[in-house]
N, C-alpha and C positions, 0 to 999 in steps of 0.2 A: 491536377498534377500536384505533387509535393516533393520536396527535396529530401532524399534519404541519405543515410550514412554512406551507402554504396555510391551514390551520386557524388558525394564530397570527395571520394577517393580518386575521382577522375579530374579534379580541379588541379591547376598548375602547381599550387603550393604543396600538393600531396604527391608530387612526382616521386619523391624518395620515401614515401610512407609505406609501412608494412603492418598489416593486421596480425597481431601476435596472439590474440585470444578474443573470445566472445564473438566469433564469426556468425553465430546464429542471429545476432542482433543487427546485421547490416541493413535490414529493411526498415529500421526505425526512422521515423520522420524527424528532420531537424528544422526548428523554427528560429533558433538563435544560437549564438556562440559567445562564450564568456571565458575570461582568463581568471584563474583562481590559484592562489598559493595558500595552502592550508595553514592555519595558525599552529604553532608548535604544540600548544595545549588545546584540547577540545573545548570549544565554547558553544554550549547548547543554544544560547540566545541568538547566535548568528546563523541565519538561514541563507546559504550561499548557492543552493541548487534550485533550478526551476524546471518545470516539465518541458520536454522536447528540446532541451538545451545540450549542445556539444561543448564539453569542457576542455580547455587547453591548460596544461600545467607542466611543471618540472618536479613537483613534490619537494621543492627546495628545503623547506623548514622541517620536513619529515623524511628526508632522503635516506636516513639510516634506520627507519622504523617501518618495516614491512607490515607489521600488525596495524598501525595507523593508516597506512596506505590502503589496506584491505577494508578497513572501517569506512574510510571516505568513499571508496568504490561502492560499498553497500548503501551509504547515505545518498550517493548519486542515483542509484537504482530506486531507492525508496521515494525520492523526489520526482521520479519520472524522467530523469536525464537519459540521454540516448547513447553517448559515446565519450571516451576520454582520449585525448591526444597528448602523448607524452614526449616532451622535448628533452634534449641534452643528456640522454642515458650514456653513462660512462664518464661524463664530466661533472654532472650534479648528482644524480642518483647513480650509485656504482653499477647496479645491474637490476634487471626486473626479476623479482623473486618468484619462485614457484607458487607461493601463496597468492600473489596478486594475479598471476595467470589463471589459477584455479578459480579465484573469486570472479574474475571477468567471465569465465566460461559458465560458471553456475548462474550468474545473473544475466547472461546473454547481453552484456555491455561490451561492445567492441573496444578493445584496447589497441590504439593505433600508435605505432612507434615511428617517429620522424628520424630516419637515418640519413643524416646530411653528410654526403661525401665531401663537399666543399666545406670550408670553414664557416659554419653558420650562415649559409646562403639563404636559408628559409627562416623567417622570424615569426613570432606570434602574430604580428600585424598582417603578414601575408595570408595566414590561415583565416584570420578574422575577415579580411577584405574579400577573399574568394568565397567563403561560405555565405556571408551576408549578401554578397552580390548575387549569388545563385538564389538565395531565399527571396530577395527583393524582386528579381526578374521573374521568378515563379509566381509571386503574388500579383505582379503587374500584368502578367499574361493570362491570369485565371479570372474569369468573370464571376463564376459561381462561388458564393460564400461557402456552400457545403463542401465543394471540392477542396478548399483551403483549410477548413476547420475540422470536418467530421473525422478524417483519418487521424488527425492529431489527437482528438479527444478519445478515440477508440483505444489508443495505446497508453492512455493514462493509467497507472497502476491503481488497484482498488483503494488503497489507503489515501490516495490523492483525489478521488472522485467526489468532489464537493462542489457546492454552488459557487464558492469563491474561485476554484480552479476553472470552472466553466466560464465564468465572467472574465477571468484573467486572460484566457486564450482568445476570447472574442475581442477584448480591449486591446490586446497586443496586435491582433490582425488589422484593426482599424485605427490604431493610435488614438484611442479615446478613453475617457473615464466613464464608468457605468454605475448606475444605481438601480437595483431591482427592488420594488417596493410593493407592499400590499396595504389594503385599507386599515388593517389592524396595527400598523406601525412597525411591522417586521421588515427589515431591509437588509440587502447584501450590497456591498460596494466593491469595485475594482478600480484601482488607479493605475493608469498607464504610466510607466516609468521609462525615460524621463518625461515629465509633463509640466506644463505651465497652466496653473489654474486647476487646483484639485478641489472640485466642487462637491460639497457634502449634500445629503438629502434636503436639508432646509433651504439651501440655495435654489435647488430645482423647484421645490414647492412654491417658493416666493416668485420665481420667474414665470411660472405658469398659474399664478394665483387667480388670474381672471376667469379660470374655469373653461376656457375655450378648448374645444376638442376638434375643431375643423382644421387645425394646422399641426404639423408634427415638428417644425423647426423654427427656431428664433435666433436672430443675430443680436449680440450684445457687444458693448465696448467695456473693457475692464483694464485699467492701467495702460491705456493707449494701445491695447491689443484687441483684435477682433476675435470673438468666440462664437461658436454655433452650438445651440442647445437643442436637443431632440427629446421627444416624448411620444410614447406609444403604449396604448393599453391593449391587453390581449388576455383571452381566457386560459386558465390553467386547471387541469384535472377536473374539467367539466363544470364545476360550480364556484370557482374562485377566479377573481380578476386581478391581474398584476399590472403594474405600470413600470415600463422600462424608460429610464432617463439616461441620456448620454451627452457628453460635451466633447468638442473637438476644436482644434485650432484651424481646421480646414473644413470647408463645406463639402465633405466627401461621402457622406452617408445619405444615400437616396432613400425615399420611402420604401422602395422595393427591398433594399438591403436591410432596412430596419425590420421589415416583415420577416426576412430570412433569419435575422438575429433572434427575433421572438420565437420563430418556429424551432430553431436550433436549441434555444434555451428550454422550450417545452419538451422537446424530444429527449434531450440528454438528461434533464432533471428527472423525467419520468423513468428513463432507462436506468439511471443510477439510484432510483428508489426515493426520490424527493417528492414530497407533497407539501405544498405551502397553504393548505386549507386550515386556517386557524380555528375553525369550528371542530376540528377533528383532533382528539388527544393524541392519536397515533403519529401526528406530525412531529411530536417531540423527539422521536427516535433518531430521525435523520438530522435534526437540528442539534441534538446532543452529541451524536457520534461523528458527524461529518461536517459540522460548521464550527464557528468560533464559540468559545465558552460563553461569551457575552450574549450571543444570540440565543443559546440554549437557556441561559438564566432568565433572559427577557421573556421567553415563551412561558416558562414555568411560573414566573411571577404574574403574567397576564392571565394564565389559566387557573391560578389558585391551587396548583398541585405541588405539595412539598416534595423535595427530592427524596425524602425518606420512604415515600411510597413507590419509588422507582429505583431504589439503590442496588437492586440485583439484576444482572443481565443474564439472560438465557439465550444461547445461540444454538440453532439446530441446522445441521448440514445433511442434506439428503437429495435424492432425485427430485427435480422440480415438480414432477407429477405427484409426489408424496407430500410436499410441504403443506398443501391446503388441508389434506386429511389429518396430518400431524397437528396442525394449528387447531383444527376443530376439536380434537381430543384434549389437547392441553388447555384450551379455553374452558372445556367442560370441567376439568379438574380445578382450575382457578376459580371459576364461578361457584362451584360447589363449596369451596372453602372461603367464599366471599372475599376474595382478594382483588384489589384494584390492580389493573395492568394495562399496558399499551402494547401493541404488536404491529409489526410491519415486515415485509420481505425486502431486504436490501442486499446488494452484492450477491444475489442468488442464495441468500441465507434467511432463515426465519429468525427474527430477533424479537424477544419479549422482555420488557422491563417491568419488574414487580418488586416485592419486598420479601422474598423468600430467604430466610436465614437457616441454612442446613443444620447449623449447630443446635437450633431449637427443636424440641421434640415434634411439635405439630408441623413445622416447616420441613423437617426431615421426612415426614410421611408424605408430604406433597412432592418433594424431590424424588422419592422412591416411586410414587405413582407415575411421575413424568418419565422416569427411566424405564418403567415397564412399558409405557406407551411407545417410547423410542425403539425398544428391543423388538417390537413387532415388525419393524421395517428393515429389510436387508440393506446394509451399507450406511444406515443412518447413524449419526452420532450427535452428542450435545455437549455444550460447555456451560457451566454455571459458576458465577463468581459475584461476590458482593463488593461494593466500592464505597468510599467515604464521601466523595464529592464528584462533580461533573468532570473535573480534570482527570481524576484517577479512572473514572469509567471510560473516558475517551482513550486513555492509554491502554487500558485492559483490552478494549475491542481492537485497537490498532495492533497490539502485540499478538492477539489471537489470530487475526487475519494474516499477519506476516508469517506466522509459524504453523498455520493450519495444514499446509501440504506436508511439512516435515512430521507433524504429529501423526498424520494418517499413515505415513510410511513406517513410523517407529512403533506406535501402539495399534497394531493391526487387529488385535483381538479384543480391544476395549472400546466401548461406546462413549464412556463418560470422560470429559476433559475438565481440568481446572488449571489455575495459574501455575501450579508446580509443573504441570506437563508443558505449558507454554515456555516457561523459563528453561526447563530441561532441554526441550527441542531446539531452542536457540543456542544453547551450549553445545549440543551435538553438531548443529550446522557450522558453528565456529570451529569446532574440532575437525570437521571434514576439510576445512579450508586452510587453517593455520598449521604451523609446524613448531617444534620445540621438544624438549626432553619429555614433558608430560604427554604430549600428543604421540610421540614416537612409542612410548610405553604402551599406550592404549592400542595403537595400530599393530604393535608386535604381537599382541594377544590374538588378534584376528588372523594374522599371517600364520601363527603357530597352529591354529585350529582349522584352517581352510583345508577342505578336501574336495574331491570331485562332486560329491552330492550335497555338500554343505550340511550334513546331518548334525555335526557337532555344534556348529554355530546356531542352527535353527533350534536345536534342543536347548541350548544355553539361553537364547533370546526368549523362548516361550517360558522356560523355567523362572527366569529372573524378572522379565518385564510383564508378562501376561498372568502368571500364576503365583506371584508372591512366594516363590521358592517352595511351593507345595507339590510334592512328588505325584500324588494321585491326580491332582488337577492337570498337571503337565501331561501325564500319560493319556488322560481323557481328551485333552485338546489336540494332541498329536496322533490320537488313535493308535497308541502303542501300549504294549504291556509294561507294567511297572519295572520289571527286570531290565527291559531294553533301555528305558530312561536311566535307570540306575547305572547300567553299564556305560552309557555315553557320558554321564556326569563324572564317573570315576575316571574315564579315559581323559576327560578334559583336565582333571586334577593331575593325572600322570604326565600328560604332554607338557603342561605349563609348570609342573612342579610347584603348584600353588593350591592351597585349599581355599577356593573362591567363595565358600560359604561363610567365611569369617571376615569381618571388617578389619582394615579398610580395603582388603582385596576385593570384597564383594562389589564395592562401588566402581572400581576400575573395570571389572568384568561386565557390570551393568552398562557402563559407558561403551565398552567395546561391542556389546550386543546391539545397543541402539545405533551406533555408528555403522555397524555391518548392515543393519536393516535399511538405514537411510541410503547407503550406497547401492545396496542390492535392488531397491525399489525405485531408484532414480532413473 
């Protein structure tokens, strides 16, 4: 069993609550609750959201800024948060904006309004007490580790599916600190917060320095407090052995539970595309893209591979059955050109790191050959982008994943993607949610051109987005005569009283066509 947002609505403190948006997310699992009042100015260094967390707020410092409210809702979604409980509407925040409602619906994040008929009879602490009481009761009544953890891990968004997140969920479940270590010196840590005694890898190594493997638990005294240390070795990916260390203030982790933790770590790390085989260069992909920058740098240093050899990321999306064949063909192209590369399939995508610079003649030929390969597969597409360092590569991949669905809806006739497409898709997604004079102008174009068959909007989208304003290519793509396309384009000019072939009107009409596609395909 697990506590869901729907379960929380049955608690006493939610008696006056009403779900005003994001109802499709009521099945999300809640593991904790937190109160947050967003800083008036965005502070990127502050990470305030955690996976599976229900947030309580009044948006006090941004009560008059619907755009920031929507931004924080998206941040909550990106972090794996499950719901937002909004207090004091009408007293603090004047009203819930249409933009915030739309954002919650798009993200499937339940937006719960506390409508307190009495004068503030329900407080933040009431919600915290009831929700955490339900979570603690559920944990105490559930014996199986998998029952309490697996469902939570399954709803973690792609961009948060990392080894650190996996360990954090386990550490939170058992109120312990964890270190996952392999013999090559690569390790991941998770510190339970709040925690007394944050032991690092060296502490565990020294504690079990006698080399004994016939015991899994040790008791120690530190600053007049008793601690329990745990150690368990287990195989990973067939030929790699990992060691899991844990520390807790209570002797609550049995050997059976430790086995379950190791099995869960193995299962989800494999499911999420992790391999910790240090003898395999392909390991670097998940370490660079889904772990901390320090861990990625440590692996590159240990393997002797300079980042310049892996500075370009190639991502292929296709049916799972096709990815292996596509990989085989791309490998043939890279081997023929004698390029160093690493490859892996993570997040149901084929990811290859190499050093292809499209601006250079020889590399441009390689990119063209890869594009020809991708074109052979129906529905397949690829993304190619170079980066300056590990940090920028991680951001490039994260942004691509976050906007992949939107790009597929906007660029329906194009197989190649780059960062301009990623940035543009994010802009269109924001346009769909937010309001303002600029947004109203773009949406008015769509309203003016709508008809029963959507012929005008479809023609405009193909002409501007897919065919670079080429009349003949547009006609061929739509299987229409040139004269029919010309007639429709002229009709668009007539209805809008605008020559959209001239800048800056062209850009507004391009935005309108992209927004129409995003909404039509959602």
